[in-house]
C-alpha positions in Angstrom: 0.5 0.3 0.0 0.9 4.0 -0.4 0.2 5.3 2.5 0.4 9.4 3.0 0.9 10.9 6.9 -0.3 14.8 7.1 0.8 16.1 10.3 0.8 20.0 11.4 3.9 20.6 13.0 7.4 20.8 12.1 8.5 17.2 11.8 11.3 16.1 13.8 11.6 12.6 15.0 11.9 13.5 18.3 8.9 15.6 19.2 5.3 15.0 20.2 2.9 14.3 17.4 5.8 14.4 14.7 7.7 11.5 16.2 4.8 9.1 17.2 3.6 9.7 13.1 7.5 9.2 12.0 7.6 6.2 14.0 4.4 4.8 13.0 5.7 5.0 8.9 8.8 3.7 10.0 7.0 0.8 11.3 4.8 0.1 7.9 7.8 0.2 5.9 9.3 -2.6 7.8 5.7 -4.2 6.8 6.6 -3.6 3.3 4.5 -0.3 2.6 5.4 2.9 0.7 5.3 5.6 3.2 5.3 9.3 2.5 5.1 12.3 5.5 3.8 15.8 4.6 4.4 18.5 7.5 4.9 22.1 8.4 8.2 21.3 6.5 6.8 21.1 3.4 4.8 24.7 3.1 6.9 27.2 1.4 9.1 29.6 3.6 7.5 32.7 2.5 4.2 31.6 4.1 5.6 29.7 7.1 3.3 32.6 9.9 0.2 31.5 8.0 1.1 27.8 8.3 -1.5 26.8 11.0 -4.6 28.6 9.2 -3.4 27.7 5.3 -2.5 23.8 6.1 -5.4 22.1 5.1 -4.9 24.3 1.8 -1.8 22.6 1.4 -2.6 19.4 2.2 -5.3 18.8 -0.1 -3.1 20.4 -2.8 -0.3 17.9 -2.5 -2.5 14.9 -1.9 -4.4 15.8 -5.5 -1.1 16.0 -7.2 0.6 12.9 -5.1 -2.9 11.2 -5.9 -2.9 11.9 -9.7 0.9 10.9 -10.1 0.9 7.9 -8.1 -2.6 6.5 -6.3 -2.5 6.9 -2.7 -4.3 3.9 -0.6 -4.4 5.1 2.3 -4.2 9.0 3.9 -3.7 9.1 7.6 -4.1 12.9 8.4 -3.6 14.5 11.4 -7.2 15.8 12.6 -7.8 19.1 10.8 -5.6 18.8 8.1 -7.5 16.5 5.8 -11.0 18.5 6.1 -11.0 20.5 2.7 -10.2 16.7 0.9 -12.4 15.0 2.8 -15.4 18.1 3.1 -14.9 18.3 -1.0 -12.3 17.0 -3.2 -12.5 13.3 -2.4 -15.8 12.5 -4.2 -14.1 13.7 -7.2 -11.8 11.0 -7.3 -12.7 7.8 -9.1 -10.8 5.4 -6.6 -10.4 7.5 -3.5 -7.7 6.7 -0.6 -9.2 5.5 2.3 -9.2 8.8 4.8 -8.0 8.4 8.4 -8.3 11.2 11.0 -6.2 10.4 13.7 -6.4 12.1 16.9 -3.6 13.3 18.5 -5.3 14.6 21.7 -8.6 16.5 21.3 -8.6 19.7 20.6 -12.2 20.4 21.4 -11.1 19.1 24.8 -8.2 21.1 25.0 -10.0 24.1 24.3 -12.1 23.8 27.5 -9.3 22.8 29.5 -7.8 26.3 28.4 -10.9 28.1 29.2 -10.6 27.0 33.0 -7.1 28.0 33.1 -8.4 31.7 32.1 -11.1 31.3 33.6 -8.6 30.5 36.8 -6.1 33.3 36.0 -3.2 31.2 35.2 -3.5 31.5 31.5 -4.1 34.6 29.3 -5.6 33.7 25.7 -5.0 36.0 23.1 -7.2 38.1 21.4 -6.7 36.0 18.5 -7.5 33.1 20.1 -11.3 32.9 19.6 -10.9 34.3 15.8 -9.3 31.2 15.2 -8.1 28.2 17.4 -11.3 28.7 20.0 -13.8 28.5 16.6 -12.5 27.8 13.3 -9.9 25.1 13.8 -12.4 23.2 16.2 -14.7 22.8 13.5 -12.1 22.0 11.0 -11.1 19.3 13.4 -14.5 18.2 13.8 -15.2 18.2 10.1 -12.7 15.9 9.2 -13.3 13.9 11.7 -16.9 13.3 10.4 -16.0 13.2 6.9 -13.4 10.4 7.5 -13.8 6.5 7.1 -11.5 5.5 10.4 -11.4 8.2 13.2 -8.7 7.1 15.5 -8.5 8.2 18.9 -6.2 7.7 21.5 -8.0 7.1 24.6 -12.0 6.5 25.3 -12.8 9.6 26.4 -11.9 11.5 23.1 -13.8 8.9 21.2 -16.7 9.5 23.8 -16.7 13.5 23.0 -16.3 12.9 19.3 -19.4 10.8 18.7 -21.4 12.2 21.7 -20.9 16.5 21.0 -18.9 16.2 17.6 -21.1 13.8 15.3 -18.8 11.1 14.2 -20.1 7.9 13.2 -19.8 5.3 16.6 -19.0 2.6 13.8 -16.6 5.0 12.4 -14.7 5.7 15.6 -12.2 3.4 17.0 -9.3 3.6 20.3 -6.1 2.6 19.2 -2.6 3.0 21.7 0.7 5.0 20.9 3.8 3.0 20.9 6.9 3.3 22.2 10.7 2.5 20.4 12.6 -0.8 20.5 15.4 1.1 21.9 13.0 1.1 25.3 11.7 -2.0 25.5 12.8 -5.0 27.6 15.8 -2.7 29.4 17.3 -3.9 32.8 15.4 -2.5 35.6 17.8 -0.9 38.5 17.0 -1.6 42.0 14.8 0.3 43.8 17.0 2.4 46.4 17.1 1.7 50.0 16.0 4.3 52.8 19.1 5.5 53.7 19.4 6.4 49.3 18.5 9.4 47.4 15.2 9.4 45.2 15.4 11.0 41.9 12.3 12.8 40.0 11.8 13.5 36.8 9.4 14.8 34.6 9.4 14.7 30.7 7.4 17.6 28.7 7.4 20.4 27.5 7.1 23.1 30.3 3.7 24.2 29.3 0.0 25.5 30.6 -1.2 22.4 29.3 1.4 19.7 31.1 0.0 21.6 34.3 3.2 23.1 35.6 1.1 25.6 37.2 0.0 22.8 39.7 3.4 20.7 39.7 6.3 23.0 40.0 4.6 24.2 43.3 4.2 20.8 44.3 7.8 19.8 43.6 9.5 23.1 45.2 7.4 22.1 48.6 8.9 18.1 48.0 12.4 19.4 47.6 12.0 21.6 50.4 11.3 18.5 52.4 13.1 16.1 51.3 16.6 17.3 51.1 18.3 14.2 49.5 15.2 14.2 46.8 16.7 15.8 43.2 14.8 16.4 40.3 15.7 16.5 36.1 13.4 18.5 34.0 13.5 16.8 30.3 12.2 17.9 27.0 11.0 21.3 28.6 11.6 23.4 25.2 11.8 26.3 27.3 15.7 27.6 28.5 16.7 26.4 31.4 16.5 30.1 33.2 12.9 30.2 32.5 12.6 27.2 34.3 14.3 27.5 36.9 12.6 31.0 37.5 9.6 28.4 38.9 11.8 27.0 41.7 13.4 28.7 44.9 17.4 29.5 44.2 17.8 27.3 47.4 17.0 24.3 45.5 19.1 24.7 42.0 21.7 22.5 42.6 19.5 19.7 42.9 17.6 20.3 39.6 18.5 19.6 36.0 16.9 21.3 33.0 17.5 19.9 29.6 15.4 21.6 26.9 15.9 19.0 24.3 16.8 15.7 24.0 17.0 13.1 21.2 14.5 9.9 22.0 17.7 8.0 22.1 19.1 9.5 25.2 16.5 9.2 27.1 16.7 6.0 28.6 20.6 7.1 30.0 18.9 10.7 31.0 17.1 8.5 32.6 19.1 6.4 34.3 19.0 6.6 38.1 15.6 8.3 38.2 12.7 6.1 39.9 9.8 8.9 40.2 8.0 10.2 36.5 5.8 12.9 37.1 3.6 14.5 34.8 0.5 16.8 36.2 -1.1 17.5 33.0 -4.3 19.1 32.4 -5.1 17.4 28.8 -3.1 15.1 27.0 -4.2 12.8 24.5 -1.7 9.8 25.5 0.8 10.3 27.0 4.0 8.6 25.3 6.6 10.2 27.5 5.2 8.5 30.5 4.9 5.1 28.7 8.8 5.7 27.9 9.4 6.7 31.6 7.4 3.2 32.7 10.0 1.4 30.6 12.8 2.5 31.9 11.5 1.5 35.3 9.9 5.0 36.3 7.1 4.9 38.8 4.4 7.4 37.3 2.3 10.1 39.3 0.1 11.4 37.1 -3.2 13.1 36.5 -7.4 11.8 35.6 -6.6 13.4 31.8 -7.6 11.3 29.7 -4.3 10.0 28.1 -2.5 9.1 31.1 -5.8 7.0 32.7 -5.5 5.1 30.2 -2.0 3.9 30.4 -1.4 3.7 34.3 -3.9 1.9 36.4 -4.0 3.4 39.9 -2.0 2.0 42.7 -0.7 -1.0 40.5 1.3 0.7 37.5 1.7 4.2 39.2 -0.7 6.8 41.0 -3.6 9.2 39.8 -4.7 12.2 41.3 -7.3 14.8 39.9 -6.4 17.1 37.6 -5.3 20.3 39.1 -5.7 19.2 42.7 -2.0 20.5 43.5 -2.1 19.1 47.4 -3.1 15.5 45.9 0.0 15.5 44.0 2.8 16.7 46.3 0.8 13.4 48.5 1.6 10.9 46.0 4.9 12.0 45.3 5.1 12.1 49.3 4.0 8.7 49.4 6.2 6.9 46.7 9.1 8.8 48.8 8.0 7.0 52.3 7.7 3.9 51.1 9.9 2.3 49.2 8.9 -1.1 48.9 5.5 0.7 47.5 7.8 2.3 45.1 9.2 -0.9 44.3 6.4 -2.7 43.5 4.7 0.4 41.4 8.5 0.3 39.2 7.9 -3.5 38.8 4.4 -3.3 37.8 4.9 -0.1 35.5 8.0 -1.5 33.5 5.8 -4.6 33.2 3.3 -3.4 31.6 5.0 -0.9 29.2 6.6 -3.8 27.4 3.1 -4.6 25.5 3.4 -1.1 23.8 6.0 -2.2 20.5 5.6 -0.2 17.2 5.4 -3.2 15.1 3.1 -4.6 17.2 0.3 -1.8 17.7 1.2 -0.8 13.5 -0.1 -4.3 12.3 -3.3 -3.8 14.4 -3.7 -0.6 12.6 -3.6 -2.0 9.2 -5.8 -4.3 10.3 -8.2 -1.4 11.1 -7.3 0.2 7.5 -8.7 -2.6 5.7 -11.8 -3.8 7.3 -13.2 -0.4 6.4 -14.7 0.0 2.8 -13.1 3.4 1.4 -16.9 3.8 -0.1 -18.3 6.6 2.2 -19.0 10.0 1.5 -19.1 12.8 3.9 
């Protein structure tokens, strides 16, 4: 099959949705399929400022040309990317490709969380936000899912919302997880430190409001103050170290390590010697970094956001607390610091659970979904 992926991000294999897209595509290539990618990097440099708003138009133009040159079998598009193709152009194709809308995290739920953060005074939304991101963009994403032959979600809550509120047909909506690289599978599990040895905590995520830093960082400040041997690493912040350090007491900086950017292959080494992974997120479609840390032997403390609550079993493979509850987030970390046997049990269970998420296995499941759906539907 010829499969085209679209992704409304710069195509960095080490980052979020783009990295997930690239790894799935590479798994398809290993299985003998032809794969192409289309991303922000393919938009003309002169129009980069308008790339978000104009990307669906560029996608439609690219798909028309590519399909004419060499028939496409599957278009696997991030939600919103192919709404124009699905809504208007695909009906004119004599042999049209299977159209898949892939949700990396439902923007409509993320939008609601942003509005709540704005109401709480933690986030100042730009005057431009309701002109596109909070309106047109949401319509584009919903339209792309309604017009698709398959709408793929990373968690059940996103799927349910899309069916109940966006009109996505139930029989076209499916939940399928992300995977982790083979290099992170079957890593040896380091022993949990004894009571007299230090514990290291890692937060692996961009340092932004959506990841809950306004709740997590105060809790981590308090933990570090109470436990003078605990160390903290903030990895993949995508923000300069000095901006991250500014949210922590200067007296704690010597025990805090900030790594703004890393290549995915470096993660096992960066997490070596760490034992707890924290993710205080308020909106998360999946949480692949959470799963990668579990594969490296870290016990997660996270929130009941849609994605993490699909990955983590509370009390068995990690701890889950309510979103925006700084007190319970802090207490959960404290529990693991004070109960080493419990921490050890969670680490072992988390490590074992993560082994199920290989890209080769998940790619076979996704290909089976492609092949199970007739590509004759119209929007």
